[in-house]
Backbone bond lengths (Angstrom), bond angles and torsions (degrees), N, CA, C in turn:
res aa  C-N    CA-C-N  psi(-1)  N-CA   C-N-CA  omega(-1)  CA-C   N-CA-C  phi
1 M - - - 1.440 - - 1.524 112.70 -
2 A 1.333 115.60 -34.73 1.454 119.80 -178.00 1.519 110.77 -63.11
3 K 1.378 117.05 -36.06 1.455 120.27 179.89 1.526 111.20 -63.61
4 K 1.337 116.36 -41.83 1.461 119.38 -179.54 1.520 110.87 -62.26
5 D 1.330 117.10 -39.39 1.461 119.94 -179.47 1.523 111.18 -64.30
6 S 1.355 116.69 -41.54 1.465 118.34 -179.97 1.526 110.04 -68.94
7 K 1.339 116.82 -35.86 1.463 119.48 176.71 1.519 110.13 -64.61
8 T 1.305 116.42 -43.05 1.455 121.33 178.82 1.511 109.72 -62.16
9 D 1.348 116.00 -39.75 1.459 120.18 177.72 1.526 111.17 -60.52
10 K 1.368 116.59 -44.90 1.460 120.99 -179.92 1.524 110.30 -62.96
11 N 1.347 116.64 -44.22 1.466 120.10 -179.96 1.527 111.15 -63.33
12 S 1.328 116.66 -42.40 1.462 118.42 -178.72 1.515 110.81 -67.70
13 K 1.368 117.53 -33.92 1.462 119.75 177.43 1.519 110.50 -67.04
14 S 1.329 117.47 -42.62 1.461 119.32 179.57 1.520 110.85 -68.61
15 D 1.334 116.83 -33.37 1.465 119.56 175.18 1.528 110.46 -63.78
16 D 1.353 116.32 -40.76 1.463 120.51 178.96 1.522 110.91 -62.04
17 V 1.331 116.46 -43.06 1.461 120.75 -179.87 1.522 110.10 -63.88
18 S 1.329 117.22 -45.53 1.465 119.10 -179.00 1.522 110.74 -67.24
19 R 1.319 118.38 -35.02 1.462 121.15 176.39 1.529 110.56 -66.03
20 D 1.359 116.62 -41.25 1.465 119.99 179.08 1.518 111.06 -62.37
21 S 1.318 116.81 -43.29 1.468 118.87 -178.91 1.519 110.71 -71.45
22 A 1.317 118.29 -28.07 1.459 120.38 176.84 1.520 110.40 -71.89
23 K 1.343 116.70 -32.49 1.461 120.06 -179.68 1.525 111.99 -74.02
24 S 1.313 117.52 -37.48 1.456 119.75 -176.24 1.524 110.94 -128.99
25 P 1.337 116.81 81.36 1.464 120.01 -179.07 1.523 112.56 -66.84
26 E 1.365 117.47 -18.05 1.452 119.25 -179.32 1.522 110.89 -61.12
27 K 1.325 116.53 -32.24 1.458 120.14 -176.29 1.525 111.36 -71.50
28 C 1.312 117.09 -11.23 1.456 121.37 -179.36 1.526 111.34 -108.14
29 L 1.305 117.90 18.57 1.459 120.76 -178.31 1.519 110.60 -72.10
30 S 1.311 114.57 141.05 1.459 119.68 174.68 1.528 108.11 -74.32
31 P 1.322 116.52 162.64 1.472 118.16 178.94 1.534 113.03 -56.95
32 S 1.324 117.84 -38.02 1.469 119.25 179.92 1.530 111.23 -69.81
33 E 1.334 117.33 -35.92 1.466 119.89 176.87 1.524 110.27 -67.27
34 L 1.320 115.86 -39.74 1.461 120.53 178.33 1.529 110.52 -64.24
35 Q 1.319 116.17 -42.15 1.459 120.87 177.93 1.529 110.31 -62.56
36 A 1.329 116.72 -40.42 1.471 120.91 178.25 1.527 110.59 -62.51
37 R 1.327 117.16 -40.73 1.472 121.08 178.49 1.524 111.01 -63.23
38 Y 1.322 116.73 -43.72 1.460 120.38 178.23 1.528 111.27 -64.93
39 L 1.324 116.99 -38.87 1.461 121.19 177.57 1.521 110.70 -62.36
40 Q 1.333 115.64 -44.42 1.465 120.48 178.39 1.530 109.64 -61.20
41 F 1.311 115.90 -41.82 1.462 121.11 178.84 1.525 110.39 -60.75
42 E 1.317 118.09 -44.82 1.462 122.68 178.92 1.525 111.60 -64.78
43 M 1.326 117.04 -40.21 1.471 120.40 178.27 1.526 110.49 -63.00
44 M 1.315 116.72 -40.57 1.460 120.17 178.74 1.527 109.97 -66.21
45 N 1.323 117.46 -36.31 1.470 120.83 176.42 1.519 110.90 -62.70
46 R 1.333 116.65 -43.11 1.472 120.30 178.38 1.522 110.83 -64.16
47 E 1.326 116.27 -40.58 1.467 120.29 177.94 1.524 110.24 -61.20
48 L 1.313 116.39 -41.13 1.463 121.34 178.35 1.532 110.16 -62.61
49 E 1.326 117.02 -41.79 1.469 120.76 177.95 1.526 110.90 -62.96
50 Q 1.336 117.34 -38.61 1.463 120.75 178.04 1.526 111.10 -64.96
51 F 1.327 116.57 -40.77 1.469 119.96 177.30 1.522 110.18 -62.99
52 E 1.321 116.95 -39.70 1.464 120.71 178.86 1.536 109.94 -62.10
53 A 1.327 116.70 -43.59 1.467 120.44 179.86 1.527 110.60 -64.89
54 Q 1.337 117.33 -44.18 1.460 120.77 178.35 1.515 110.69 -61.59
55 R 1.314 115.82 -40.15 1.458 120.55 -179.17 1.523 110.46 -63.43
56 Q 1.325 116.95 -42.85 1.461 120.60 179.80 1.527 111.22 -62.62
57 V 1.330 117.17 -42.62 1.470 120.88 179.57 1.526 110.20 -63.69
58 L 1.330 117.01 -47.39 1.474 119.92 -179.48 1.520 111.33 -64.99
59 D 1.313 116.91 -38.08 1.460 120.46 178.96 1.528 110.05 -63.22
60 M 1.334 116.38 -42.32 1.457 120.67 178.30 1.528 110.61 -64.14
61 K 1.336 117.34 -43.74 1.474 121.16 179.05 1.524 110.79 -62.05
62 T 1.320 116.49 -41.13 1.465 120.78 179.19 1.522 110.68 -61.62
63 K 1.314 116.82 -43.90 1.466 120.68 178.56 1.526 110.80 -63.63
64 E 1.334 116.50 -40.28 1.470 119.92 178.16 1.526 111.19 -61.90
65 L 1.334 116.79 -41.94 1.467 120.08 179.32 1.527 111.15 -64.36
66 K 1.327 116.38 -38.72 1.466 119.91 179.12 1.524 111.02 -66.03
67 V 1.330 117.08 -41.09 1.469 120.98 177.79 1.527 109.74 -65.36
68 L 1.329 116.82 -42.53 1.465 121.39 178.27 1.523 110.26 -58.48
69 R 1.322 116.28 -45.82 1.470 120.11 -179.17 1.519 110.83 -60.41
70 E 1.322 116.48 -43.35 1.467 120.38 -179.53 1.528 111.26 -67.84
71 S 1.330 116.85 -35.37 1.463 119.41 -177.02 1.527 112.40 -75.17
72 M 1.319 118.22 -13.96 1.468 120.51 179.70 1.530 111.14 -61.58
73 D 1.322 116.62 -30.33 1.465 119.86 -179.62 1.521 112.37 -74.26
74 S 1.333 117.11 -17.97 1.465 119.08 -178.69 1.527 112.69 -90.80
75 V 1.324 116.96 -4.53 1.468 119.90 177.70 1.525 108.03 -74.99
76 I 1.320 114.91 124.45 1.469 119.91 178.95 1.522 108.58 -125.12
77 E 1.313 114.53 159.68 1.460 119.31 178.25 1.520 108.62 -70.71
78 G 1.305 115.80 142.70 1.457 120.89 -179.06 1.513 110.47 142.74
79 E 1.318 115.36 -155.75 1.451 120.09 -178.36 1.522 110.56 -100.36
80 G 1.321 114.35 152.98 1.458 120.24 178.69 1.508 109.44 -172.84
81 F 1.305 115.99 -157.11 1.455 121.90 178.56 1.526 109.04 -127.68
82 S 1.314 114.92 141.41 1.466 120.84 177.18 1.524 108.35 -114.11
83 Q 1.305 115.70 137.81 1.461 120.55 -179.04 1.528 109.89 -76.87
84 L 1.314 115.34 128.59 1.464 120.96 175.70 1.520 110.85 -90.39
85 G 1.289 115.49 -33.83 1.461 122.17 -178.37 1.510 108.14 -173.48
86 E 1.298 116.13 -167.36 1.465 121.25 -177.09 1.528 110.88 -59.87
87 G 1.342 115.64 104.58 1.457 120.52 175.90 1.519 115.44 82.41
88 F 1.337 119.02 6.51 1.465 121.67 -179.81 1.519 109.74 -119.59
89 Y 1.345 115.08 127.16 1.457 121.41 -178.44 1.524 109.31 -128.72
90 V 1.320 115.55 153.51 1.450 121.32 178.73 1.536 108.00 -129.43
91 P 1.338 116.79 141.11 1.472 118.00 176.96 1.533 109.75 -62.39
92 S 1.311 115.22 142.76 1.464 118.43 -178.45 1.518 110.25 -150.79
93 K 1.326 114.81 162.70 1.460 121.72 176.48 1.520 107.76 -116.55
94 F 1.324 114.42 131.48 1.465 119.99 178.10 1.524 107.47 -100.50
95 T 1.317 114.87 114.08 1.465 119.11 -178.79 1.522 111.65 -101.71
96 D 1.335 116.12 -15.81 1.468 119.91 -179.34 1.526 108.35 -144.81
97 S 1.325 115.99 103.79 1.464 119.38 -178.15 1.532 112.01 -87.58
98 N 1.321 116.56 9.56 1.455 120.50 179.96 1.530 112.09 -107.54
99 T 1.328 118.00 -4.71 1.462 121.55 -177.37 1.526 109.62 -116.86
100 Y 1.329 115.12 133.21 1.471 121.56 -177.66 1.520 109.53 -129.93
101 L 1.314 115.10 147.41 1.449 121.63 173.44 1.534 105.86 -105.26
102 V 1.328 115.81 115.72 1.470 120.87 -170.75 1.520 110.60 -113.98
103 D 1.334 115.64 128.38 1.466 121.82 174.72 1.532 106.62 -80.24
104 I 1.340 116.61 111.15 1.471 120.13 -177.57 1.527 112.22 -95.65
105 G 1.323 116.42 7.48 1.458 121.26 177.52 1.506 111.34 121.75
106 M 1.307 115.65 149.77 1.467 123.29 178.85 1.524 111.15 55.12
107 K 1.339 116.01 34.10 1.466 123.39 179.03 1.532 112.87 58.33
108 I 1.329 115.45 32.04 1.458 121.30 174.12 1.527 106.96 -99.60
109 F 1.331 116.59 122.30 1.456 122.15 -176.72 1.521 109.93 -108.07
110 V 1.323 115.17 138.17 1.459 121.74 -179.62 1.530 108.28 -128.05
111 K 1.323 115.71 135.06 1.458 120.76 176.41 1.532 107.90 -79.78
112 M 1.342 116.33 127.87 1.473 121.57 -179.51 1.518 109.43 -134.75
113 N 1.334 114.61 149.83 1.461 117.75 171.18 1.533 108.17 -79.69
114 K 1.327 116.67 170.64 1.462 121.23 -174.25 1.528 112.16 -57.24
115 N 1.334 117.07 -44.84 1.473 119.54 -178.56 1.525 112.21 -63.63
116 D 1.332 116.92 -42.69 1.468 120.04 178.74 1.527 111.00 -66.01
117 A 1.329 116.03 -38.77 1.463 120.12 178.84 1.533 110.25 -64.27
118 K 1.338 116.94 -40.31 1.472 120.46 177.33 1.531 110.84 -64.56
119 K 1.335 116.10 -41.91 1.470 119.59 177.79 1.533 110.62 -62.27
120 Y 1.331 115.88 -39.91 1.462 120.82 178.18 1.533 110.14 -61.78
121 L 1.336 116.00 -44.76 1.469 119.86 178.41 1.533 111.30 -63.88
122 D 1.336 116.28 -40.58 1.473 119.83 177.93 1.526 110.73 -60.62
123 K 1.332 115.57 -41.10 1.468 120.34 179.05 1.532 110.44 -63.75
124 K 1.334 116.90 -43.68 1.465 120.87 178.82 1.533 110.94 -62.04
125 V 1.333 116.66 -41.25 1.472 120.38 178.90 1.524 109.92 -62.64
126 R 1.343 117.05 -43.74 1.478 120.38 178.32 1.527 111.05 -61.37
127 E 1.344 116.20 -41.47 1.467 119.91 178.94 1.527 110.68 -62.82
128 F 1.327 116.99 -43.78 1.463 120.47 178.16 1.525 110.58 -64.31
129 D 1.337 116.30 -40.99 1.468 119.50 178.16 1.528 111.13 -61.49
130 D 1.343 117.18 -39.63 1.468 120.71 177.36 1.525 111.20 -63.04
131 V 1.326 116.38 -43.25 1.471 120.10 179.05 1.531 109.59 -65.45
132 L 1.324 116.88 -41.03 1.465 120.37 178.33 1.522 111.04 -60.90
133 K 1.325 116.50 -39.77 1.467 119.72 178.70 1.529 110.33 -64.50
134 K 1.337 116.95 -42.83 1.469 120.22 178.34 1.525 111.07 -63.18
135 I 1.323 115.98 -40.92 1.466 119.54 177.84 1.523 109.72 -63.25
136 D 1.329 117.06 -44.12 1.467 120.32 179.37 1.524 111.39 -61.79
137 D 1.332 116.75 -43.37 1.470 120.09 179.31 1.522 111.07 -61.88
138 H 1.330 116.12 -46.61 1.471 119.79 -179.83 1.528 110.51 -66.43
139 R 1.319 116.09 -39.43 1.465 120.78 178.57 1.527 110.98 -62.12
140 N 1.330 116.53 -42.27 1.465 120.18 179.04 1.528 111.47 -63.85
141 C 1.339 117.13 -42.56 1.471 120.66 176.92 1.527 110.41 -61.84
142 L 1.315 115.60 -41.90 1.459 120.80 -179.95 1.526 110.70 -64.85
143 M 1.325 116.93 -40.64 1.463 120.71 178.76 1.524 111.03 -64.88
144 E 1.330 116.97 -40.69 1.467 120.21 177.59 1.524 110.70 -62.05
145 E 1.325 116.35 -43.45 1.460 120.69 179.50 1.533 110.75 -65.46
146 L 1.316 116.40 -40.25 1.467 119.89 177.38 1.524 111.29 -63.13
147 Q 1.319 116.87 -41.20 1.467 120.24 178.08 1.523 110.60 -64.24
148 R 1.336 116.36 -41.34 1.464 120.08 179.20 1.524 110.13 -62.72
149 Q 1.334 115.94 -46.11 1.462 119.39 -179.44 1.525 111.31 -66.93
150 A 1.308 117.33 -37.14 1.480 120.32 178.63 1.525 109.75 -61.06
151 M 1.336 116.10 -42.22 1.472 120.34 178.92 1.524 110.03 -63.47
152 E 1.337 116.57 -42.47 1.456 120.31 179.22 1.524 111.03 -64.47
153 L 1.319 116.18 -43.71 1.467 119.49 -178.04 1.524 111.61 -68.45
154 Q 1.322 117.13 -31.99 1.462 119.58 176.03 1.509 111.70 -68.05
155 G 1.330 116.04 -29.52 1.460 120.38 -178.64 1.528 113.22 -81.13
156 I 1.321 116.83 -8.57 1.470 119.84 -176.74 1.499 110.50 -76.72
């Protein structure tokens, strides 16, 4: 009887080992598989950094559009300066503070009245806000996945 008990003990121990390895296959990863997991983790980190950079640029553009929209009401007829480019201005006379020339993309300019120009800016802000929301959603999913993988890699 004693032999059967020791045999049963050996079988139950080997069953425990096989069950443990079935539960956590990460612990049985080869060095190349482990390296691949770390590489994937690093790539996801870089992707997250890119989303952060894109988000910052879009957030800044959105704020600029909002400031531009608000400043449209302060434009009055008279003399002032118009920006030619980065840091260069030319004296100018404003004869119509209700008409704007708007770049709608691909260097296509459209003449708009103040209300239409404001509506155009509002639309652009909404579009940027939608993109920001998508970036935030994707970023959050990516962060959750990174946290999950970090926990798995710590357990290896």
